N, C-alpha and C positions, 0 to 999 in steps of 0.2 A: 503494501501499499503503500513506502513510503517513499519507495526508486517510483511509484509512476506518477505521485504530486510532484516530485522535482523534475517527473521528464516532460510533464501541465507544465510548470513553470518557466522551462526554459525553450520548452516547442512557445512560448507566450510573447519570452520577453525578441525571443529572433522573430518573430510576426511581427512586434510593436520595433525592430530595428529594421526591420528592412522594409515595411511599411512609412517609416521617420525618412528617411531616406527616395523613396518613388516620391511621396509629398514633395521634398525638397525637390529633386530633377526637377518635375514636379511646371513648380515656380521658379527657376530656373530662367534668361532671357534662349531665343532657338535662335541655335548659329548653323543652321544647316547648309549651304551654299545649294542651289542648282545652277549646276556644273557645268554643262551643254550651254550658259548664257549666260555664268557669273564662275570665277578664278578667286581661288585667295589668292594675294597677295604675293609673289613669288621674291626669296631675300635675293640682294644683290649681289652676292658670293652663289651661284645659286652655277654647278655646270652643264651646262647642255650637251649636246658636239659641238666640235667646232666647222669655222664655216671663215668666211675670205673677204674684207673690209674690204670695203670701196672707200680709193684717194677720192673726195667729197670736189676735186678742181675741176681733174678728165669720166671720169661715174667709172671711170675701172676700179680694176680690182686693182691694190695693193704691192702683193705680191708680183715678184721678177725668181720666183722655180731656183731662188739660190740649195731650198733641197735642205738647208740645217732643222725645220720637221721636219722630214721625213728618219733625218739620224738620227735624229735624235726621241723618237718610238720608240720603246721598246714594246712593244706591241706585232712596232712592220705594218704597219693598215693605214697608212699614210700612203699618198702613190705622187709623184709635180713632177709633169710636163714643163718645157717651155722655149721657146722657140724670139730668139732675134724677131723682128718687125725692124721695116723699112725706113729708116730715116730715123728709130729713134734709140737712147742712148743706155739706157736695160736691155736684162732680154726682157719679157713677156710668159706672164703663166697660158699654160692651154689647154692642162689637163690637172684636175687637181681631182682625186680620185682621196674617199675616206672609208674607210670600213668598219661599219657600226659595231658588225657583232664580232670586231677585237681588239675596241677600242674598251680604253679600259679607264679614260676619263680623269690620267695624271699630272695633266695640262705640262707637260714637257715641250709638246708641241708648240705650245704657246708663250712659254718662258723660251721657250729658242730662240722664236723670232724678232730678230731684231728695231726690225722696221715696225712688230704693231701690224702685219699682215689679213693675221688670223687674231680668230675672239672665239669663246666662250659663247652660241648662240640661249636663245632663252625658253625652245623648245624642249617642251617636258615633256609632253604627251604622244609619243612616238607608238605608232601602232600597226604593225605589219603583215598577211595570211602569209608570208614567204620571209628570206634569208639577202636573197637580192632586191629588197623593196632597202635594204640601212645599207648597202652598198651605192654611196650619193660620191654626186661628181660639183663638187661645191663651183667649180668655175662655169659648168651650164646652170647650175640653179642661178649665180650671180649674176648671170644676161641674162635668168628667161622674168630675174625679179625688174632691170631694170629697163626691161620692154616691158613688160604691166602694168611694176607704173607710169611707166609713159617720164611726163616733164617730171616728173616728183623728182626724179632724185638729180635733173639737170644742171651743173652748174647756176649758180644764185642769178650771172649774166644772162641766163639763156631760157633761165625759171618766169624774167622781168615778162617775157610776151605770152607767156604760157596760160591755159586761158583756165580760172579758177575750174573745183570737181565738188561737186558734193556730197558733203561727208554720208556716209553710211549709217544707216541708223542702229544705233547702236539700245538693248532690251533696259526697260524702267529698273532699275530699283533703287532699297530704300533704305537710307540713312542707318547707316549701321549705329547701334544702340548702346551704351558698355559693357563695356565685355567685349563684345563686340568682335571679333579678324576683322582688320581692312578688307571687303573687295571689287580688284579689279573687275571690267563688266568689257566682252567680248561683241565683235559690229556683230549681229545678228541677217543672217546669210535667206534674201527674199530672195525668190524661186517666178 
């Protein structure tokens, strides 16, 4: 009888403790992020895959294929090719391939680049159905970005004649209340 009473009291204490925690959590502010339309703020030291840096004056890649990053990479996942174009003082990169399946994100390539021609990207949500999609041609990607952005990445002198582009719509977000993390929004794709 004594043991049965102890079990009942212990079970009741357990129930009260669980209900106290549940009620406490029930009244705390909600911090759920609606993922496809909102993302959490990415820390400034986040390391995504590497990407080429564009020269702000010419709009071309800063890389001149010195291959320091290729030699510094311990995973052997970078391949750089270049050629000297007519009238150019330095070589220009013609192919910059990153095999992200091998990359350990160590940062040796970024540290080895003395001209700051490569940096870590802010891409964090990389998903694919095959390994081949993680072999990235970063030079081609940089060229595609310059073509799709059009005149947005041209030098300042060329931008003065540019036609302004309408901003893309952004999903509405309520102001964060106390205790909630800062939330960034992404443009909503309209089809």
